[in-house]
ChimeraX commands (.cxc) that place a marker at each C-alpha (Angstrom):
marker #1 position -31.46,1.17,-15.19 radius 0.5
marker #1 position -30.58,-0.17,-11.89 radius 0.5
marker #1 position -27.47,-0.31,-9.53 radius 0.5
marker #1 position -27.36,-3.71,-9.90 radius 0.5
marker #1 position -26.93,-3.65,-13.75 radius 0.5
marker #1 position -24.12,-1.12,-13.57 radius 0.5
marker #1 position -22.38,-3.13,-10.67 radius 0.5
marker #1 position -22.50,-6.26,-13.43 radius 0.5
marker #1 position -21.44,-3.87,-15.91 radius 0.5
marker #1 position -18.25,-3.10,-13.72 radius 0.5
marker #1 position -17.51,-6.65,-13.17 radius 0.5
marker #1 position -17.65,-7.49,-16.87 radius 0.5
marker #1 position -15.43,-4.24,-17.51 radius 0.5
marker #1 position -12.76,-5.55,-14.63 radius 0.5
marker #1 position -12.76,-9.37,-15.63 radius 0.5
marker #1 position -13.34,-8.95,-19.52 radius 0.5
marker #1 position -15.26,-12.44,-18.91 radius 0.5
marker #1 position -19.06,-12.93,-18.34 radius 0.5
marker #1 position -18.72,-16.22,-16.73 radius 0.5
marker #1 position -15.89,-14.94,-14.42 radius 0.5
marker #1 position -17.84,-11.82,-13.87 radius 0.5
marker #1 position -20.70,-13.59,-12.73 radius 0.5
marker #1 position -18.67,-15.77,-10.76 radius 0.5
marker #1 position -17.41,-12.79,-8.59 radius 0.5
marker #1 position -20.74,-11.38,-8.59 radius 0.5
marker #1 position -22.21,-14.33,-7.02 radius 0.5
marker #1 position -24.96,-14.69,-9.74 radius 0.5
marker #1 position -25.27,-17.26,-12.53 radius 0.5
marker #1 position -23.86,-16.41,-15.89 radius 0.5
marker #1 position -27.32,-16.07,-17.92 radius 0.5
marker #1 position -28.43,-13.76,-15.11 radius 0.5
marker #1 position -25.68,-11.79,-15.65 radius 0.5
marker #1 position -25.77,-11.41,-19.06 radius 0.5
marker #1 position -29.44,-10.90,-19.48 radius 0.5
marker #1 position -29.04,-7.64,-17.25 radius 0.5
marker #1 position -26.21,-6.58,-19.18 radius 0.5
marker #1 position -28.08,-6.64,-22.32 radius 0.5
marker #1 position -31.06,-5.07,-20.72 radius 0.5
marker #1 position -29.19,-2.09,-20.26 radius 0.5
marker #1 position -27.52,-2.20,-23.65 radius 0.5
marker #1 position -30.73,-2.73,-25.12 radius 0.5
marker #1 position -32.06,0.80,-22.96 radius 0.5
marker #1 position -29.06,2.93,-23.92 radius 0.5
marker #1 position -29.09,1.59,-27.61 radius 0.5
marker #1 position -25.29,1.14,-27.49 radius 0.5
marker #1 position -23.22,-1.82,-27.11 radius 0.5
marker #1 position -20.84,-1.59,-24.08 radius 0.5
marker #1 position -18.64,-4.78,-24.88 radius 0.5
marker #1 position -17.42,-5.97,-28.12 radius 0.5
marker #1 position -18.19,-9.67,-27.38 radius 0.5
marker #1 position -16.31,-11.11,-30.78 radius 0.5
marker #1 position -12.61,-10.50,-28.99 radius 0.5
marker #1 position -11.18,-12.62,-26.70 radius 0.5
marker #1 position -11.03,-11.47,-23.92 radius 0.5
marker #1 position -13.86,-8.91,-24.54 radius 0.5
marker #1 position -13.19,-5.44,-24.75 radius 0.5
marker #1 position -14.96,-2.41,-23.67 radius 0.5
marker #1 position -16.26,0.18,-26.68 radius 0.5
marker #1 position -15.49,3.72,-26.78 radius 0.5
marker #1 position -18.84,4.57,-25.42 radius 0.5
marker #1 position -18.64,1.68,-22.96 radius 0.5
marker #1 position -15.67,2.99,-21.15 radius 0.5
marker #1 position -17.27,6.27,-20.82 radius 0.5
marker #1 position -20.23,4.55,-18.96 radius 0.5
marker #1 position -18.02,2.48,-16.99 radius 0.5
marker #1 position -16.37,5.50,-15.73 radius 0.5
marker #1 position -19.82,6.97,-14.81 radius 0.5
marker #1 position -20.75,3.70,-13.26 radius 0.5
marker #1 position -18.06,3.64,-11.02 radius 0.5
marker #1 position -19.18,7.09,-9.53 radius 0.5
marker #1 position -22.84,6.05,-9.35 radius 0.5
marker #1 position -21.99,2.92,-7.67 radius 0.5
marker #1 position -19.93,4.39,-5.03 radius 0.5
marker #1 position -22.40,7.03,-4.45 radius 0.5
marker #1 position -25.06,4.46,-4.03 radius 0.5
marker #1 position -22.68,2.81,-1.33 radius 0.5
marker #1 position -22.46,6.40,0.40 radius 0.5
marker #1 position -26.05,6.26,1.23 radius 0.5
marker #1 position -25.52,3.37,3.66 radius 0.5
marker #1 position -22.31,5.22,5.03 radius 0.5
marker #1 position -24.71,7.98,5.84 radius 0.5
marker #1 position -27.01,5.93,7.73 radius 0.5
marker #1 position -24.26,4.41,9.38 radius 0.5
marker #1 position -22.54,7.56,10.30 radius 0.5
marker #1 position -26.02,8.78,11.78 radius 0.5
marker #1 position -26.40,5.64,13.91 radius 0.5
marker #1 position -23.00,5.96,15.30 radius 0.5
marker #1 position -22.26,2.47,13.82 radius 0.5
marker #1 position -18.93,1.42,13.19 radius 0.5
marker #1 position -19.05,-1.99,11.54 radius 0.5
marker #1 position -19.24,-4.12,8.58 radius 0.5
marker #1 position -16.45,-5.52,5.78 radius 0.5
marker #1 position -13.50,-3.15,5.43 radius 0.5
marker #1 position -10.84,-4.16,3.25 radius 0.5
marker #1 position -7.24,-2.70,3.96 radius 0.5
marker #1 position -4.12,-3.26,1.95 radius 0.5
marker #1 position -0.61,-2.70,3.46 radius 0.5
marker #1 position 2.91,-2.70,1.72 radius 0.5
marker #1 position 4.99,-5.75,2.52 radius 0.5
marker #1 position 7.86,-3.52,4.42 radius 0.5
marker #1 position 5.34,-2.36,6.67 radius 0.5
marker #1 position 2.63,-5.39,7.32 radius 0.5
marker #1 position 4.96,-7.58,9.57 radius 0.5
marker #1 position 6.07,-4.74,11.77 radius 0.5
marker #1 position 2.65,-2.82,12.09 radius 0.5
marker #1 position 0.18,-5.27,11.88 radius 0.5
marker #1 position 0.81,-7.13,15.11 radius 0.5
marker #1 position 1.18,-4.01,17.18 radius 0.5
marker #1 position -2.56,-2.92,16.43 radius 0.5
marker #1 position -4.44,-5.54,14.95 radius 0.5
marker #1 position -5.61,-7.20,18.29 radius 0.5
marker #1 position -6.29,-3.74,19.86 radius 0.5
marker #1 position -8.49,-2.87,16.97 radius 0.5
marker #1 position -10.50,-6.21,16.88 radius 0.5
marker #1 position -11.22,-5.72,20.53 radius 0.5
marker #1 position -12.55,-1.93,20.32 radius 0.5
marker #1 position -14.49,-2.67,17.28 radius 0.5
marker #1 position -15.61,-6.16,17.28 radius 0.5
marker #1 position -18.24,-5.44,14.38 radius 0.5
marker #1 position -15.90,-4.36,12.01 radius 0.5
marker #1 position -14.58,-7.37,9.76 radius 0.5
marker #1 position -11.11,-6.40,8.72 radius 0.5
marker #1 position -9.86,-7.89,5.36 radius 0.5
marker #1 position -6.23,-7.29,5.32 radius 0.5
marker #1 position -4.08,-7.95,2.30 radius 0.5
marker #1 position -0.17,-7.26,1.54 radius 0.5
marker #1 position 0.35,-5.43,-1.47 radius 0.5
marker #1 position 3.09,-3.15,-3.07 radius 0.5
marker #1 position 2.03,0.34,-3.40 radius 0.5
marker #1 position 1.28,0.25,-7.00 radius 0.5
marker #1 position -1.27,-2.37,-6.51 radius 0.5
marker #1 position -2.65,-0.51,-3.62 radius 0.5
marker #1 position -3.28,2.69,-5.40 radius 0.5
marker #1 position -4.81,0.52,-8.41 radius 0.5
marker #1 position -7.32,-1.23,-6.22 radius 0.5
marker #1 position -8.19,1.73,-4.29 radius 0.5
marker #1 position -9.25,3.48,-7.52 radius 0.5
marker #1 position -11.08,0.24,-8.84 radius 0.5
marker #1 position -12.73,-0.05,-5.38 radius 0.5
marker #1 position -11.33,-3.23,-4.21 radius 0.5
marker #1 position -9.86,-1.85,-1.45 radius 0.5
marker #1 position -11.21,0.79,1.27 radius 0.5
marker #1 position -8.04,1.86,2.36 radius 0.5
marker #1 position -4.32,1.29,2.43 radius 0.5
marker #1 position -0.99,1.66,4.41 radius 0.5
marker #1 position 1.82,3.09,2.52 radius 0.5
marker #1 position 4.89,5.22,2.33 radius 0.5
marker #1 position 3.89,8.58,1.19 radius 0.5
marker #1 position 3.70,11.19,-0.31 radius 0.5
marker #1 position 2.47,10.03,-3.17 radius 0.5
marker #1 position 1.07,12.90,-4.80 radius 0.5
marker #1 position -1.84,11.39,-6.61 radius 0.5
marker #1 position -4.83,13.31,-7.30 radius 0.5
marker #1 position -7.80,10.84,-6.23 radius 0.5
marker #1 position -5.84,9.59,-3.03 radius 0.5
marker #1 position -6.15,11.10,0.31 radius 0.5
marker #1 position -3.20,10.69,2.64 radius 0.5
marker #1 position -3.37,10.90,6.10 radius 0.5
marker #1 position 0.23,10.46,8.02 radius 0.5
marker #1 position 0.40,7.99,11.04 radius 0.5
marker #1 position 3.81,7.85,11.92 radius 0.5
marker #1 position 7.44,8.92,10.71 radius 0.5
marker #1 position 9.82,5.96,11.00 radius 0.5
marker #1 position 13.66,6.65,10.68 radius 0.5
marker #1 position 16.16,4.66,8.76 radius 0.5
marker #1 position 18.77,2.80,10.59 radius 0.5
marker #1 position 21.91,1.62,9.43 radius 0.5
marker #1 position 22.96,-2.00,9.82 radius 0.5
marker #1 position 26.53,-2.00,9.89 radius 0.5
marker #1 position 28.41,-5.36,10.11 radius 0.5
marker #1 position 32.17,-5.68,11.61 radius 0.5
marker #1 position 35.04,-5.17,9.17 radius 0.5
marker #1 position 32.64,-2.78,7.11 radius 0.5
marker #1 position 34.07,0.86,6.52 radius 0.5
marker #1 position 31.75,2.37,8.58 radius 0.5
marker #1 position 31.86,0.10,11.50 radius 0.5
marker #1 position 33.85,2.28,13.81 radius 0.5
marker #1 position 31.05,5.42,13.35 radius 0.5
marker #1 position 28.58,5.95,16.13 radius 0.5
marker #1 position 26.27,7.76,13.70 radius 0.5
marker #1 position 25.60,8.00,10.05 radius 0.5
marker #1 position 25.23,10.70,7.80 radius 0.5
marker #1 position 23.69,10.44,4.31 radius 0.5
marker #1 position 27.22,11.63,2.88 radius 0.5
marker #1 position 28.48,8.35,4.25 radius 0.5
marker #1 position 26.31,6.28,2.16 radius 0.5
marker #1 position 27.34,4.41,-1.15 radius 0.5
marker #1 position 24.59,2.71,-2.83 radius 0.5
marker #1 position 27.17,0.22,-4.59 radius 0.5
marker #1 position 27.73,-1.31,-1.27 radius 0.5
marker #1 position 24.29,-1.05,0.20 radius 0.5
marker #1 position 22.15,-4.49,0.37 radius 0.5
marker #1 position 18.89,-3.63,-1.48 radius 0.5
marker #1 position 15.37,-4.68,-1.36 radius 0.5
marker #1 position 14.26,-6.07,-4.95 radius 0.5
marker #1 position 12.47,-3.81,-7.52 radius 0.5
marker #1 position 8.86,-3.01,-6.68 radius 0.5
marker #1 position 9.60,-1.85,-2.91 radius 0.5
marker #1 position 9.20,1.72,-2.11 radius 0.5
marker #1 position 11.49,1.72,0.81 radius 0.5
marker #1 position 14.19,0.41,-2.09 radius 0.5
marker #1 position 13.35,3.68,-4.07 radius 0.5
marker #1 position 13.64,5.57,-0.89 radius 0.5
marker #1 position 17.13,4.19,-0.18 radius 0.5
marker #1 position 18.30,5.19,-3.16 radius 0.5
marker #1 position 16.99,8.59,-2.92 radius 0.5
marker #1 position 18.75,8.89,0.11 radius 0.5
marker #1 position 22.11,8.43,-1.37 radius 0.5
marker #1 position 23.72,11.55,-2.68 radius 0.5
marker #1 position 25.09,10.35,-5.92 radius 0.5
marker #1 position 23.28,7.26,-7.09 radius 0.5
marker #1 position 25.25,5.18,-9.32 radius 0.5
marker #1 position 23.99,3.18,-12.39 radius 0.5
marker #1 position 23.38,-0.06,-10.51 radius 0.5
marker #1 position 23.64,-2.07,-13.83 radius 0.5
marker #1 position 27.19,-1.14,-13.57 radius 0.5
marker #1 position 27.96,-3.19,-10.71 radius 0.5
marker #1 position 30.15,-6.35,-10.95 radius 0.5
marker #1 position 27.38,-8.16,-9.25 radius 0.5
marker #1 position 23.80,-7.13,-7.57 radius 0.5
marker #1 position 22.09,-8.74,-4.44 radius 0.5
marker #1 position 18.31,-7.98,-4.06 radius 0.5
marker #1 position 15.92,-9.58,-1.70 radius 0.5
marker #1 position 12.42,-9.18,-0.63 radius 0.5
marker #1 position 13.08,-9.57,3.22 radius 0.5
marker #1 position 15.17,-7.40,5.84 radius 0.5
marker #1 position 15.91,-10.79,7.31 radius 0.5
marker #1 position 18.07,-11.92,4.33 radius 0.5
marker #1 position 19.80,-8.46,3.86 radius 0.5
marker #1 position 20.69,-8.52,7.33 radius 0.5
marker #1 position 21.87,-11.88,6.68 radius 0.5
marker #1 position 24.10,-11.18,3.84 radius 0.5
marker #1 position 25.45,-8.35,5.57 radius 0.5
marker #1 position 26.76,-10.44,8.21 radius 0.5
marker #1 position 28.60,-12.70,5.39 radius 0.5
marker #1 position 30.29,-9.10,4.88 radius 0.5
marker #1 position 28.51,-8.60,1.49 radius 0.5
marker #1 position 27.88,-4.82,2.26 radius 0.5
marker #1 position 25.46,-2.85,4.84 radius 0.5
marker #1 position 21.95,-2.18,4.50 radius 0.5
marker #1 position 18.97,-0.06,5.84 radius 0.5
marker #1 position 16.42,-0.86,7.77 radius 0.5
marker #1 position 13.31,0.82,8.99 radius 0.5
marker #1 position 13.22,1.48,12.71 radius 0.5
marker #1 position 10.11,-0.96,13.68 radius 0.5
marker #1 position 12.09,-3.82,11.75 radius 0.5
marker #1 position 15.21,-3.01,14.21 radius 0.5
marker #1 position 13.04,-3.85,17.31 radius 0.5
marker #1 position 12.86,-7.64,16.56 radius 0.5
marker #1 position 16.77,-7.91,16.21 radius 0.5
marker #1 position 18.70,-10.09,18.88 radius 0.5
marker #1 position 21.16,-8.12,21.02 radius 0.5
marker #1 position 24.24,-9.57,19.02 radius 0.5
marker #1 position 22.69,-8.35,15.74 radius 0.5
marker #1 position 21.68,-4.70,17.59 radius 0.5
marker #1 position 25.22,-3.94,18.08 radius 0.5
marker #1 position 25.59,-3.34,14.62 radius 0.5
marker #1 position 23.06,-0.85,14.42 radius 0.5
marker #1 position 23.79,2.73,13.38 radius 0.5
marker #1 position 21.64,5.64,14.07 radius 0.5
marker #1 position 21.72,8.47,11.78 radius 0.5
marker #1 position 22.87,12.16,12.76 radius 0.5
marker #1 position 19.72,14.36,13.22 radius 0.5
marker #1 position 17.47,15.30,11.31 radius 0.5
marker #1 position 17.64,11.23,10.87 radius 0.5
marker #1 position 15.98,10.46,7.24 radius 0.5
marker #1 position 12.70,8.86,7.36 radius 0.5
marker #1 position 9.98,7.47,5.69 radius 0.5
marker #1 position 6.30,9.10,6.39 radius 0.5
marker #1 position 3.84,5.84,6.96 radius 0.5
marker #1 position 0.20,6.88,6.08 radius 0.5
marker #1 position -3.22,5.85,5.57 radius 0.5
marker #1 position -4.50,6.27,2.38 radius 0.5
marker #1 position -7.97,6.21,0.91 radius 0.5
marker #1 position -10.42,7.45,-2.25 radius 0.5
marker #1 position -10.92,11.15,-1.51 radius 0.5
marker #1 position -14.70,9.85,-1.85 radius 0.5
marker #1 position -14.21,8.91,1.71 radius 0.5
marker #1 position -16.67,5.81,1.90 radius 0.5
marker #1 position -16.41,4.22,5.35 radius 0.5
marker #1 position -14.77,6.98,6.79 radius 0.5
marker #1 position -15.85,6.08,10.13 radius 0.5
marker #1 position -13.87,2.86,9.93 radius 0.5
marker #1 position -10.96,4.76,8.37 radius 0.5
marker #1 position -11.10,7.21,11.35 radius 0.5
marker #1 position -11.20,4.51,13.90 radius 0.5
marker #1 position -8.27,2.72,12.36 radius 0.5
marker #1 position -6.11,5.74,12.12 radius 0.5
marker #1 position -6.92,6.33,15.82 radius 0.5
marker #1 position -5.71,3.05,16.89 radius 0.5
marker #1 position -2.37,2.68,15.06 radius 0.5
marker #1 position -1.51,6.30,15.71 radius 0.5
marker #1 position -1.90,5.76,19.46 radius 0.5
marker #1 position -0.16,2.61,19.54 radius 0.5
marker #1 position 2.87,3.58,17.41 radius 0.5
marker #1 position 3.01,6.80,19.02 radius 0.5
marker #1 position 4.57,4.87,21.94 radius 0.5
marker #1 position 6.95,2.94,19.70 radius 0.5
marker #1 position 8.66,5.76,17.93 radius 0.5
marker #1 position 9.50,8.81,19.51 radius 0.5
marker #1 position 11.45,10.42,16.97 radius 0.5
marker #1 position 10.91,14.13,16.16 radius 0.5
marker #1 position 13.84,15.59,14.31 radius 0.5
marker #1 position 13.54,13.54,11.06 radius 0.5
marker #1 position 13.92,14.59,7.14 radius 0.5
marker #1 position 11.17,12.87,4.79 radius 0.5
marker #1 position 12.64,10.89,2.15 radius 0.5
marker #1 position 10.62,10.46,-0.79 radius 0.5
marker #1 position 9.45,6.67,-1.87 radius 0.5
marker #1 position 8.93,7.84,-5.25 radius 0.5
marker #1 position 11.32,6.59,-7.81 radius 0.5
marker #1 position 13.49,9.39,-9.76 radius 0.5
marker #1 position 12.89,9.35,-13.24 radius 0.5
marker link #1:1,2 radius 0.2
marker link #1:2,3 radius 0.2
marker link #1:3,4 radius 0.2
marker link #1:4,5 radius 0.2
marker link #1:5,6 radius 0.2
marker link #1:6,7 radius 0.2
marker link #1:7,8 radius 0.2
marker link #1:8,9 radius 0.2
marker link #1:9,10 radius 0.2
marker link #1:10,11 radius 0.2
marker link #1:11,12 radius 0.2
marker link #1:12,13 radius 0.2
marker link #1:13,14 radius 0.2
marker link #1:14,15 radius 0.2
marker link #1:15,16 radius 0.2
marker link #1:16,17 radius 0.2
marker link #1:17,18 radius 0.2
marker link #1:18,19 radius 0.2
marker link #1:19,20 radius 0.2
marker link #1:20,21 radius 0.2
marker link #1:21,22 radius 0.2
marker link #1:22,23 radius 0.2
marker link #1:23,24 radius 0.2
marker link #1:24,25 radius 0.2
marker link #1:25,26 radius 0.2
marker link #1:26,27 radius 0.2
marker link #1:27,28 radius 0.2
marker link #1:28,29 radius 0.2
marker link #1:29,30 radius 0.2
marker link #1:30,31 radius 0.2
marker link #1:31,32 radius 0.2
marker link #1:32,33 radius 0.2
marker link #1:33,34 radius 0.2
marker link #1:34,35 radius 0.2
marker link #1:35,36 radius 0.2
marker link #1:36,37 radius 0.2
marker link #1:37,38 radius 0.2
marker link #1:38,39 radius 0.2
marker link #1:39,40 radius 0.2
marker link #1:40,41 radius 0.2
marker link #1:41,42 radius 0.2
marker link #1:42,43 radius 0.2
marker link #1:43,44 radius 0.2
marker link #1:44,45 radius 0.2
marker link #1:45,46 radius 0.2
marker link #1:46,47 radius 0.2
marker link #1:47,48 radius 0.2
marker link #1:48,49 radius 0.2
marker link #1:49,50 radius 0.2
marker link #1:50,51 radius 0.2
marker link #1:51,52 radius 0.2
marker link #1:52,53 radius 0.2
marker link #1:53,54 radius 0.2
marker link #1:54,55 radius 0.2
marker link #1:55,56 radius 0.2
marker link #1:56,57 radius 0.2
marker link #1:57,58 radius 0.2
marker link #1:58,59 radius 0.2
marker link #1:59,60 radius 0.2
marker link #1:60,61 radius 0.2
marker link #1:61,62 radius 0.2
marker link #1:62,63 radius 0.2
marker link #1:63,64 radius 0.2
marker link #1:64,65 radius 0.2
marker link #1:65,66 radius 0.2
marker link #1:66,67 radius 0.2
marker link #1:67,68 radius 0.2
marker link #1:68,69 radius 0.2
marker link #1:69,70 radius 0.2
marker link #1:70,71 radius 0.2
marker link #1:71,72 radius 0.2
marker link #1:72,73 radius 0.2
marker link #1:73,74 radius 0.2
marker link #1:74,75 radius 0.2
marker link #1:75,76 radius 0.2
marker link #1:76,77 radius 0.2
marker link #1:77,78 radius 0.2
marker link #1:78,79 radius 0.2
marker link #1:79,80 radius 0.2
marker link #1:80,81 radius 0.2
marker link #1:81,82 radius 0.2
marker link #1:82,83 radius 0.2
marker link #1:83,84 radius 0.2
marker link #1:84,85 radius 0.2
marker link #1:85,86 radius 0.2
marker link #1:86,87 radius 0.2
marker link #1:87,88 radius 0.2
marker link #1:88,89 radius 0.2
marker link #1:89,90 radius 0.2
marker link #1:90,91 radius 0.2
marker link #1:91,92 radius 0.2
marker link #1:92,93 radius 0.2
marker link #1:93,94 radius 0.2
marker link #1:94,95 radius 0.2
marker link #1:95,96 radius 0.2
marker link #1:96,97 radius 0.2
marker link #1:97,98 radius 0.2
marker link #1:98,99 radius 0.2
marker link #1:99,100 radius 0.2
marker link #1:100,101 radius 0.2
marker link #1:101,102 radius 0.2
marker link #1:102,103 radius 0.2
marker link #1:103,104 radius 0.2
marker link #1:104,105 radius 0.2
marker link #1:105,106 radius 0.2
marker link #1:106,107 radius 0.2
marker link #1:107,108 radius 0.2
marker link #1:108,109 radius 0.2
marker link #1:109,110 radius 0.2
marker link #1:110,111 radius 0.2
marker link #1:111,112 radius 0.2
marker link #1:112,113 radius 0.2
marker link #1:113,114 radius 0.2
marker link #1:114,115 radius 0.2
marker link #1:115,116 radius 0.2
marker link #1:116,117 radius 0.2
marker link #1:117,118 radius 0.2
marker link #1:118,119 radius 0.2
marker link #1:119,120 radius 0.2
marker link #1:120,121 radius 0.2
marker link #1:121,122 radius 0.2
marker link #1:122,123 radius 0.2
marker link #1:123,124 radius 0.2
marker link #1:124,125 radius 0.2
marker link #1:125,126 radius 0.2
marker link #1:126,127 radius 0.2
marker link #1:127,128 radius 0.2
marker link #1:128,129 radius 0.2
marker link #1:129,130 radius 0.2
marker link #1:130,131 radius 0.2
marker link #1:131,132 radius 0.2
marker link #1:132,133 radius 0.2
marker link #1:133,134 radius 0.2
marker link #1:134,135 radius 0.2
marker link #1:135,136 radius 0.2
marker link #1:136,137 radius 0.2
marker link #1:137,138 radius 0.2
marker link #1:138,139 radius 0.2
marker link #1:139,140 radius 0.2
marker link #1:140,141 radius 0.2
marker link #1:141,142 radius 0.2
marker link #1:142,143 radius 0.2
marker link #1:143,144 radius 0.2
marker link #1:144,145 radius 0.2
marker link #1:145,146 radius 0.2
marker link #1:146,147 radius 0.2
marker link #1:147,148 radius 0.2
marker link #1:148,149 radius 0.2
marker link #1:149,150 radius 0.2
marker link #1:150,151 radius 0.2
marker link #1:151,152 radius 0.2
marker link #1:152,153 radius 0.2
marker link #1:153,154 radius 0.2
marker link #1:154,155 radius 0.2
marker link #1:155,156 radius 0.2
marker link #1:156,157 radius 0.2
marker link #1:157,158 radius 0.2
marker link #1:158,159 radius 0.2
marker link #1:159,160 radius 0.2
marker link #1:160,161 radius 0.2
marker link #1:161,162 radius 0.2
marker link #1:162,163 radius 0.2
marker link #1:163,164 radius 0.2
marker link #1:164,165 radius 0.2
marker link #1:165,166 radius 0.2
marker link #1:166,167 radius 0.2
marker link #1:167,168 radius 0.2
marker link #1:168,169 radius 0.2
marker link #1:169,170 radius 0.2
marker link #1:170,171 radius 0.2
marker link #1:171,172 radius 0.2
marker link #1:172,173 radius 0.2
marker link #1:173,174 radius 0.2
marker link #1:174,175 radius 0.2
marker link #1:175,176 radius 0.2
marker link #1:176,177 radius 0.2
marker link #1:177,178 radius 0.2
marker link #1:178,179 radius 0.2
marker link #1:179,180 radius 0.2
marker link #1:180,181 radius 0.2
marker link #1:181,182 radius 0.2
marker link #1:182,183 radius 0.2
marker link #1:183,184 radius 0.2
marker link #1:184,185 radius 0.2
marker link #1:185,186 radius 0.2
marker link #1:186,187 radius 0.2
marker link #1:187,188 radius 0.2
marker link #1:188,189 radius 0.2
marker link #1:189,190 radius 0.2
marker link #1:190,191 radius 0.2
marker link #1:191,192 radius 0.2
marker link #1:192,193 radius 0.2
marker link #1:193,194 radius 0.2
marker link #1:194,195 radius 0.2
marker link #1:195,196 radius 0.2
marker link #1:196,197 radius 0.2
marker link #1:197,198 radius 0.2
marker link #1:198,199 radius 0.2
marker link #1:199,200 radius 0.2
marker link #1:200,201 radius 0.2
marker link #1:201,202 radius 0.2
marker link #1:202,203 radius 0.2
marker link #1:203,204 radius 0.2
marker link #1:204,205 radius 0.2
marker link #1:205,206 radius 0.2
marker link #1:206,207 radius 0.2
marker link #1:207,208 radius 0.2
marker link #1:208,209 radius 0.2
marker link #1:209,210 radius 0.2
marker link #1:210,211 radius 0.2
marker link #1:211,212 radius 0.2
marker link #1:212,213 radius 0.2
marker link #1:213,214 radius 0.2
marker link #1:214,215 radius 0.2
marker link #1:215,216 radius 0.2
marker link #1:216,217 radius 0.2
marker link #1:217,218 radius 0.2
marker link #1:218,219 radius 0.2
marker link #1:219,220 radius 0.2
marker link #1:220,221 radius 0.2
marker link #1:221,222 radius 0.2
marker link #1:222,223 radius 0.2
marker link #1:223,224 radius 0.2
marker link #1:224,225 radius 0.2
marker link #1:225,226 radius 0.2
marker link #1:226,227 radius 0.2
marker link #1:227,228 radius 0.2
marker link #1:228,229 radius 0.2
marker link #1:229,230 radius 0.2
marker link #1:230,231 radius 0.2
marker link #1:231,232 radius 0.2
marker link #1:232,233 radius 0.2
marker link #1:233,234 radius 0.2
marker link #1:234,235 radius 0.2
marker link #1:235,236 radius 0.2
marker link #1:236,237 radius 0.2
marker link #1:237,238 radius 0.2
marker link #1:238,239 radius 0.2
marker link #1:239,240 radius 0.2
marker link #1:240,241 radius 0.2
marker link #1:241,242 radius 0.2
marker link #1:242,243 radius 0.2
marker link #1:243,244 radius 0.2
marker link #1:244,245 radius 0.2
marker link #1:245,246 radius 0.2
marker link #1:246,247 radius 0.2
marker link #1:247,248 radius 0.2
marker link #1:248,249 radius 0.2
marker link #1:249,250 radius 0.2
marker link #1:250,251 radius 0.2
marker link #1:251,252 radius 0.2
marker link #1:252,253 radius 0.2
marker link #1:253,254 radius 0.2
marker link #1:254,255 radius 0.2
marker link #1:255,256 radius 0.2
marker link #1:256,257 radius 0.2
marker link #1:257,258 radius 0.2
marker link #1:258,259 radius 0.2
marker link #1:259,260 radius 0.2
marker link #1:260,261 radius 0.2
marker link #1:261,262 radius 0.2
marker link #1:262,263 radius 0.2
marker link #1:263,264 radius 0.2
marker link #1:264,265 radius 0.2
marker link #1:265,266 radius 0.2
marker link #1:266,267 radius 0.2
marker link #1:267,268 radius 0.2
marker link #1:268,269 radius 0.2
marker link #1:269,270 radius 0.2
marker link #1:270,271 radius 0.2
marker link #1:271,272 radius 0.2
marker link #1:272,273 radius 0.2
marker link #1:273,274 radius 0.2
marker link #1:274,275 radius 0.2
marker link #1:275,276 radius 0.2
marker link #1:276,277 radius 0.2
marker link #1:277,278 radius 0.2
marker link #1:278,279 radius 0.2
marker link #1:279,280 radius 0.2
marker link #1:280,281 radius 0.2
marker link #1:281,282 radius 0.2
marker link #1:282,283 radius 0.2
marker link #1:283,284 radius 0.2
marker link #1:284,285 radius 0.2
marker link #1:285,286 radius 0.2
marker link #1:286,287 radius 0.2
marker link #1:287,288 radius 0.2
marker link #1:288,289 radius 0.2
marker link #1:289,290 radius 0.2
marker link #1:290,291 radius 0.2
marker link #1:291,292 radius 0.2
marker link #1:292,293 radius 0.2
marker link #1:293,294 radius 0.2
marker link #1:294,295 radius 0.2
marker link #1:295,296 radius 0.2
marker link #1:296,297 radius 0.2
marker link #1:297,298 radius 0.2
marker link #1:298,299 radius 0.2
marker link #1:299,300 radius 0.2
marker link #1:300,301 radius 0.2
marker link #1:301,302 radius 0.2
marker link #1:302,303 radius 0.2
marker link #1:303,304 radius 0.2
marker link #1:304,305 radius 0.2
marker link #1:305,306 radius 0.2
marker link #1:306,307 radius 0.2
marker link #1:307,308 radius 0.2
marker link #1:308,309 radius 0.2
marker link #1:309,310 radius 0.2
marker link #1:310,311 radius 0.2
marker link #1:311,312 radius 0.2
marker link #1:312,313 radius 0.2
view
């Protein structure tokens, strides 16, 4: 039994196809199939039911795949130990960032990080929270940046910053004369929301005191971008809420419609999340240090109340 064989088994388990698994493993399909077969012969069990399309994992195969994930992860830790002992910070590092954070945070820290740690090959992917969690568990991401708390057993959360919610209230809206907002002012029926799948949407709904059944509304406008929500608000379709960093890029005309909340301001907690096995922890710590140092200068708010990003059942 070899680590390579276990890696091939994990690839087949993920892609449910020997040809695709071989392609993703950068080997020929006959080579991968032969190694998987050798492992099955050694264990005297079938790991995969090849009669089905896509192929399925047998019951004993599921248990072996789960153990193989642990073994491969621990094998990778050996290289980590050596790198840490040498003080080396480098190599590939794949990080996922949720869509409502990526456009504002990435330009703030990326250039600084690359200059400070030139030996790190940073691979950045924009993904919603559910995909981040799944890919961290499967080993496709080394870490993620997401709104927390997520309360997931295998995930570690390291808060980076607390980002207040800010109201965008156009003229002629019922709240346009207010200097500051309170959560009791909010009515989810006239707040323009991001579409389903965005944790910021769930945070806004959680913020409203008495969320109504959104399916009862006469019409419903949802978007995947804050820019669209702002434009719709300008057209008199309602108000919206923005994360604080998104307000910094608004032009001066639009900034006059921003309304802060009274303290304690509702805010979202943005954290660096990663698997509790802590692989490549030296790079994870480097990213946290760079981001925390930069964002600390942009967000000076202290008196905040964290709003959960989790959808209420």
